[in-house]
VOGU-3710 file (C-alpha; in Angstrom, 3 decimals, decimal comma):
1> mralgrwmca> 0,000/0,000/0,000  2,828/2,354/0,864  4,573/1,698/-2,470  1,319/2,465/-4,286  1,118/5,813/-2,468  4,662/6,725/-3,484  3,994/5,709/-7,070  0,817/7,828/-7,177  2,689/10,800/-5,664  5,475/10,506/-8,267
11> lllagllsac> 2,906/10,255/-11,054  1,077/13,332/-9,745  4,344/15,304/-9,524  5,312/14,334/-13,081  1,866/15,372/-14,314  2,109/18,740/-12,580  5,544/19,473/-14,033  4,499/18,582/-17,561  1,287/20,613/-17,289  2,979/23,824/-16,150
21> gfhlrgadgq> 4,745/24,280/-19,509  8,244/24,352/-18,000  11,084/24,179/-20,533  14,616/25,526/-20,735  15,107/28,791/-22,606  16,141/28,015/-26,160  15,309/24,314/-25,747  12,642/24,602/-28,425  15,201/25,910/-30,924  13,824/29,466/-30,813
31> fnmpfqsiyl> 16,176/32,251/-29,839  15,512/35,983/-29,647  18,577/37,658/-31,076  19,345/41,199/-29,905  20,125/42,258/-33,495  18,447/41,926/-36,885  21,529/41,314/-39,039  24,934/39,780/-38,517  28,125/39,287/-40,507  29,902/35,964/-39,967
41> gfpdtsplgv> 33,667/35,893/-40,365  33,789/32,292/-41,587  35,184/31,275/-44,981  32,439/30,478/-47,508  33,432/26,802/-47,530  33,357/26,354/-43,736  30,816/23,669/-42,757  30,460/25,318/-39,342  29,769/28,689/-40,964  27,183/27,188/-43,318
51> elkrnlrgvn> 25,314/25,483/-40,467  25,435/28,628/-38,317  24,051/30,719/-41,214  21,214/28,245/-41,703  20,333/28,320/-37,996  20,497/32,115/-37,803  18,176/32,449/-40,783  15,832/30,066/-38,990  15,505/32,523/-36,093  14,743/35,456/-38,432
61> tsvvsdesqa> 18,183/37,043/-38,319  19,619/38,010/-41,681  23,199/37,032/-42,429  24,781/39,721/-44,592  27,858/39,409/-46,779  28,950/43,043/-46,283  30,091/43,740/-42,737  29,254/47,460/-43,018  25,546/46,569/-43,330  25,481/44,341/-40,241
71> earldvvaen> 24,365/45,300/-36,750  26,771/42,704/-35,313  29,915/40,954/-36,490  31,117/37,534/-35,382  34,887/37,239/-35,858  36,520/33,815/-35,821  39,809/34,023/-33,951  40,681/30,303/-34,213  39,020/27,052/-35,260  40,797/23,756/-34,591
81> rgktilslns> 40,060/20,052/-34,841  42,293/17,567/-33,097  42,770/13,865/-32,529  44,948/12,526/-29,726  45,630/9,034/-28,438  43,712/8,320/-25,247  44,709/4,714/-24,514  46,733/1,801/-25,855  46,117/-1,945/-25,630  48,592/-4,499/-24,261
91> qgrvreytls> 50,335/-4,748/-27,667  50,928/-0,992/-27,774  48,276/-0,344/-30,419  45,789/2,472/-30,175  42,560/1,478/-28,445  40,882/4,904/-28,016  41,244/8,412/-29,386  39,985/11,730/-28,071  38,521/13,971/-30,760  38,408/17,691/-30,018
101> ysltfrvrda> 36,825/20,657/-31,763  37,495/24,154/-30,502  36,377/27,552/-31,704  37,485/30,931/-30,423  35,349/33,863/-31,529  34,294/37,367/-30,532  31,320/39,550/-31,344  31,391/43,270/-32,075  28,632/45,729/-32,925  28,467/48,001/-35,985
111> kgrellapte> 30,578/50,672/-34,234  33,322/48,198/-33,383  32,500/47,936/-29,668  33,055/44,491/-28,255  29,798/42,788/-27,272  31,461/39,478/-26,421  35,143/39,182/-25,582  37,100/36,381/-27,265  35,378/33,213/-26,115  36,624/29,675/-26,574
121> itlkrtisfn> 34,303/26,706/-26,826  35,987/23,299/-26,752  34,159/20,031/-27,275  35,647/16,565/-26,804  34,434/13,099/-27,692  36,020/9,691/-27,137  36,089/7,104/-29,903  37,266/3,520/-29,660  39,522/2,227/-32,416  39,845/-1,192/-34,014
131> etqtlakese> 42,251/-1,558/-36,927  40,119/-4,328/-38,456  37,238/-1,847/-38,819  39,109/1,157/-40,186  36,450/2,332/-42,647  33,666/2,079/-40,075  35,734/3,982/-37,516  36,510/6,736/-40,045  32,785/7,108/-40,682  32,109/7,169/-36,940
141> eallyrdmqs> 34,782/9,844/-36,514  33,195/12,007/-39,226  29,805/11,549/-37,572  31,199/12,609/-34,193  32,760/15,729/-35,738  29,391/16,620/-37,331  27,714/16,096/-33,956  30,272/18,373/-32,261  29,712/20,963/-35,005  25,954/20,962/-34,368
151> dlvqqilrrl> 26,537/21,236/-30,629  28,947/24,109/-31,234  26,370/25,957/-33,360  23,764/25,628/-30,591  26,225/26,966/-28,002  27,085/29,929/-30,249  23,378/30,686/-30,749  22,780/30,636/-26,982  25,684/33,018/-26,419  24,470/35,358/-29,178
161> aalkts> 20,930/35,366/-27,785  22,263/36,318/-24,342  24,151/39,401/-25,603  23,188/42,866/-24,410  23,503/45,357/-27,281  22,754/48,592/-25,457
//
């Protein structure tokens, strides 16, 4: 009987939380940017830049190609991908790698004032390695890098949405 009471209480609490409409800010993919247009300092061929442009356009912020027409400018200071050995097996062969993706950027307004000081975001993922499955592991590595790129874009969007322009 006591277990039934606890179960009913937990069910009631879960129902109350779901009914109140609670969700994290930005969890629904909608961000309110403090500017209408932005210039991105990524090369045209950058996959990260392309995905960030697509996401910014999705939140009704125009991405302009001329920085003089932008209300904000995102400057890329550094973008690096890395792969380091994490562990070896008993024969001295690689068993795991650590993949890393880091981006350092800053944001300035149209007058050149710094809205966000140089900020570094570093993401890391661990991948096991088996030399008999090289092609599969290369595909898994590419997938992990794409996942880190998407995570990086979401973190950039959250930081841009939190900026104070005035």
